[in-house]
C-alpha positions in Angstrom: 38.1 -24.0 13.1 34.6 -22.8 12.6 32.3 -24.7 10.0 32.2 -23.2 6.7 29.3 -20.8 5.9 26.2 -22.3 4.4 26.0 -22.0 0.6 23.9 -19.0 -0.7 20.1 -19.5 -1.3 19.5 -19.9 -5.1 17.6 -17.0 -6.5 14.5 -19.0 -7.1 14.2 -19.8 -3.4 14.6 -16.1 -2.5 12.1 -15.2 -5.2 9.7 -17.7 -3.8 9.9 -16.2 -0.2 9.3 -12.6 -1.6 6.3 -13.9 -3.7 4.9 -15.7 -0.6 5.4 -12.6 1.7 3.6 -10.6 -0.6 0.6 -13.0 -1.0 0.3 -13.2 2.7 0.2 -9.4 2.9 -2.5 -9.0 0.4 -4.6 -11.8 1.9 -4.5 -10.1 5.3 -4.9 -6.5 4.1 -8.0 -4.6 5.3 -8.4 -0.7 5.1 -8.1 0.7 8.6 -10.5 3.7 7.5 -13.9 2.3 8.1 -15.4 4.6 5.3 -13.5 2.6 2.8 -14.6 -1.0 1.9 -12.0 -1.4 -1.0 -8.8 0.6 -1.7 -9.5 2.0 -5.3 -6.7 1.9 -7.8 -7.1 3.7 -11.1 -5.0 2.8 -14.0 -4.5 5.3 -17.0 -2.1 5.8 -19.9 -1.9 5.6 -23.6 -3.9 3.0 -25.8 -2.2 -0.3 -25.8 -0.2 0.3 -22.6 -1.0 -2.8 -20.9 -3.5 -1.5 -18.3 -6.0 -4.4 -18.6 -3.1 -6.8 -18.9 -2.0 -5.7 -15.5 -5.2 -6.3 -13.9 -5.3 -9.7 -15.4 -1.8 -10.3 -14.3 -2.6 -9.3 -10.7 -5.5 -11.8 -10.8 -3.2 -14.6 -12.1 -0.5 -13.8 -9.5 -2.8 -13.9 -6.7 -4.9 -17.0 -7.9 -2.0 -19.0 -9.2 -3.7 -19.5 -12.6 -3.5 -17.3 -15.7 -6.8 -15.4 -16.1 -8.2 -13.0 -18.7 -11.3 -10.9 -18.0 -10.8 -7.2 -18.0 -12.4 -4.9 -20.5 -12.3 -1.2 -21.3 -15.4 0.3 -19.7 -15.3 2.0 -16.3 -15.8 -1.1 -14.4 -14.8 -2.0 -10.9 -12.7 -5.1 -10.9 -12.7 -7.3 -7.8 -10.4 -10.3 -7.5 -11.7 -13.3 -5.6 -9.7 -14.4 -2.6 -11.8 -17.6 -2.1 -15.2 -18.8 -2.7 -16.8 -16.5 -0.2 -14.7 -13.3 -0.2 -12.7 -10.8 -2.3 -9.3 -8.9 -1.7 -9.8 -5.5 0.0 -8.7 -3.5 -3.1 -10.3 -2.9 -6.6 -9.1 -1.8 -9.9 -10.6 0.7 -12.4 -9.4 0.5 -15.9 -10.1 3.5 -18.2 -10.0 4.0 -21.9 -6.6 5.0 -23.3 -5.2 8.4 -24.0 -4.6 9.5 -27.5 -3.0 12.5 -29.3 -6.3 13.3 -31.1 -8.8 15.3 -29.2 -11.7 13.2 -30.7 -10.2 9.9 -29.8 -9.5 8.2 -26.5 -10.6 9.2 -23.1 -10.8 12.9 -22.1 -8.6 14.2 -19.4 -11.7 15.8 -17.8 -13.2 12.2 -17.4 -10.2 11.1 -15.6 -10.3 14.2 -13.3 -14.0 13.2 -12.6 -13.0 9.7 -11.8 -10.4 10.8 -9.4 -13.1 12.6 -7.5 -15.4 9.5 -7.6 -18.0 11.1 -10.1 -18.0 8.4 -12.6 -20.4 5.6 -12.0 -19.4 2.0 -12.3 -20.1 0.7 -15.9 -20.0 4.0 -17.5 -19.0 3.8 -21.2 -16.6 6.8 -22.1 -17.6 8.9 -25.0 -14.6 10.0 -27.1 -16.5 12.8 -28.5 -17.3 14.6 -25.3 -16.6 14.3 -21.4 -19.2 13.2 -18.8 -21.4 15.9 -17.7 -23.5 16.3 -14.6 -26.6 15.6 -16.6 -25.5 12.2 -17.8 -26.7 9.0 -16.0 -23.2 7.9 -15.6 -22.4 10.9 -13.3 -22.2 10.3 -9.5 -23.2 13.6 -8.0 -22.6 12.5 -4.3 -19.4 10.3 -4.1 -18.2 8.8 -1.0 -14.7 8.3 0.2 -15.2 4.7 -1.1 -16.1 5.9 -4.7 -13.1 8.0 -4.9 -9.6 7.1 -6.4 -7.1 6.3 -3.7 -4.0 5.5 -5.9 -3.4 6.6 -9.4 -1.1 4.5 -11.6 0.3 5.5 -15.0 0.8 2.7 -17.3 3.2 3.0 -20.3 5.1 0.2 -22.4 8.8 0.8 -21.5 9.8 0.9 -25.1 7.4 3.7 -25.8 8.8 6.2 -23.4 11.1 7.6 -26.0 8.3 7.8 -28.6 5.4 9.1 -26.6 3.5 12.0 -28.5 3.9 15.4 -26.9 0.2 15.7 -26.7 -0.1 12.4 -24.8 2.6 13.5 -22.4 0.7 16.8 -21.8 -2.3 14.8 -20.9 -0.5 12.6 -18.6 0.9 15.6 -16.8 -2.4 17.2 -16.5 -3.8 14.1 -15.0 -0.8 13.9 -12.6 -1.2 17.6 -11.6 -5.0 17.1 -10.8 -4.1 13.9 -8.6 -1.4 15.9 -6.8 -3.9 18.8 -6.1 -6.2 16.2 -4.5 -3.2 14.6 -2.5 -3.7 11.3 -4.3 -0.4 9.2 -4.4 1.0 8.2 -7.8 2.9 5.4 -9.2 4.0 4.3 -12.7 4.3 0.9 -14.4 6.5 0.4 -17.4 5.3 -2.7 -19.1 6.5 -5.2 -21.8 10.0 -5.2 -20.4 10.8 -8.5 -22.3 9.8 -7.0 -25.7 12.1 -4.1 -25.0 15.3 -5.8 -23.9 16.6 -9.1 -25.3 18.6 -9.9 -22.1 15.5 -9.7 -20.2 13.6 -11.8 -22.4 16.1 -14.6 -22.1 16.3 -14.2 -18.3 14.0 -12.0 -16.3 16.5 -11.9 -13.5 18.5 -9.4 -15.7 15.6 -6.8 -15.3 17.5 -4.5 -12.9 21.0 -5.1 -14.6 19.7 -3.5 -17.9 21.2 -0.3 -18.7 18.6 0.3 -21.4 15.7 -0.3 -19.1 17.4 2.0 -16.4 17.7 4.7 -18.9 14.0 4.5 -19.9 12.9 4.7 -16.3 15.3 7.8 -15.6 13.7 9.4 -18.7 10.2 8.7 -17.8 10.8 10.1 -14.5 12.2 13.4 -15.9 9.4 13.5 -18.3 6.6 13.3 -15.8 8.2 14.1 -12.5 7.4 10.8 -11.0 10.1 9.7 -8.7 12.3 6.8 -9.9 11.5 4.8 -6.7 7.8 5.0 -7.8 8.4 3.7 -11.1 8.1 -0.1 -11.5 9.2 -2.4 -14.3 6.7 -5.2 -15.0 6.1 -8.1 -17.2 2.5 -8.9 -17.5 1.1 -12.5 -18.2 0.2 -12.5 -21.9 1.3 -15.6 -23.8 2.0 -17.7 -20.7 -0.3 -20.6 -20.0 0.8 -21.0 -16.2 2.0 -18.6 -13.5 5.7 -18.1 -12.7 7.4 -16.9 -9.5 9.6 -14.7 -11.5 6.8 -12.9 -13.1 4.5 -12.9 -10.2 7.2 -11.5 -7.8 7.3 -8.4 -9.9 3.5 -8.0 -10.1 3.0 -8.6 -6.5 5.8 -6.2 -5.4 4.3 -3.5 -7.4 0.8 -4.2 -6.2 1.9 -4.0 -2.5 3.5 -0.7 -3.0 0.2 0.6 -4.4 -1.7 -0.7 -1.6 0.7 0.8 0.8 0.6 4.3 -0.8 -3.3 4.1 -0.9 -3.5 2.9 2.7 -1.5 6.1 3.9 -3.7 8.2 1.8 -7.1 7.1 3.1 -5.8 7.2 6.7 -4.9 10.8 6.1 -8.3 11.8 4.9 
């Protein structure tokens, strides 16, 4: 009689191995295109979507401690790998989109950022887009200055309530990125606030019919494939990191880097 099969691994152990695998991938990642020092990821979306929180959450997941440092200017955020080096990707956060033409970031500013024309540290002006005569304009961007991955960030519970004007702006940015061949993903944040079952147990994330419906609606709204839309819980009120939360964050980050790496190698 053959011996009985071993008991299945508990979910926590499987999650640990996924997290560890993604950590090792990020630590070893280097762009193969020598014109690029850091893969550049641009986050955009409506006000309050959780863009800065996602940058902080990536930092927390990679370092193993909860951190908070992102702001709203067009700043390049590097994440420390050790005391002597940084990870080979960077984030750019950008002011949120609003329905009013005189508030939030202008779509034209995001288009300029995609092409690398916005200098690091530029403070966006809600009353008018960046021009070639402004000090914040980079007239001769390198491939390293340009955006390699565009990520749309929206709270999952806001999908059904997005203002038509904001949706139009998101579509316009997406079209501009598509014209440049820039790969795109989306993050739907605040999953725990949108679904009580997920709030009680994050393992219910991909079992939730409510969240699945929001993903499908968002995909139809912007034309982003469902496989490129990720559900994420950011580190917000937590005081320590969790394998459950970090797994979602690092899986999403790895996909961003994979998409971006393909893009810069095709340039």
